[in-house]
C-alpha positions in Angstrom: 132.9 3.5 -20.1 135.1 3.8 -17.3 135.5 7.4 -15.3 138.3 8.3 -13.4 138.4 11.0 -11.1 141.3 13.0 -9.6 141.0 15.2 -6.8 144.1 17.6 -5.6 143.9 19.5 -2.7 146.5 22.7 -2.4 147.7 24.5 0.5 148.9 28.3 0.9 152.2 28.0 2.6 153.5 31.9 3.5 150.2 33.3 2.8 151.5 37.0 2.2 153.6 35.8 -0.9 150.9 33.8 -2.3 149.1 37.1 -2.7 151.2 39.1 -3.5 151.4 36.4 -6.6 148.0 36.2 -7.4 148.0 40.0 -7.2 150.3 40.1 -9.5 148.3 37.1 -11.6 144.8 39.2 -11.5 146.7 42.2 -12.4 148.7 41.1 -15.8 145.0 39.6 -16.8 143.0 43.1 -16.8 146.2 44.7 -18.8 145.5 41.4 -20.7 141.4 42.2 -21.1 142.6 45.8 -22.0 144.6 45.2 -24.6 142.1 43.3 -26.2 139.1 45.2 -25.6 140.6 47.7 -27.5 142.0 46.0 -29.9 138.9 44.6 -31.0 137.0 47.6 -30.8 139.4 48.9 -33.2 139.0 46.1 -35.5 135.4 46.9 -35.6 135.5 50.3 -36.3 137.8 49.6 -39.6 135.4 46.7 -40.5 132.4 49.1 -40.3 134.5 51.1 -42.1 135.3 48.4 -44.6 131.5 47.6 -44.7 130.6 51.5 -45.6 132.5 51.5 -48.5 131.7 47.7 -49.9 128.4 49.5 -50.1 129.1 52.6 -51.8 130.8 50.5 -54.3 127.7 48.5 -55.0 125.9 51.0 -55.3 127.9 52.7 -57.8 128.4 49.3 -59.5 124.6 48.7 -59.6 
C-alpha cells in the first residue's frame, strides 16, 4: 500500500496577538471541560439513585 506524507510548517507572526489567541482557546477549553466534569458528576449521581431504586424494587418483587 502506498504511503503519502505531508509536512506542515507553521510560523507565528505577531507574537503577542498569537499568544493572546492561544490563551483564549485554552481558557475556553478549561471552561468546557469544567462544565463537562460537572455534568458527568450530576449524571453519575442520578444513575446511582436510579440503581438504588431498582434494587429496592427488585427486592420487593422477590
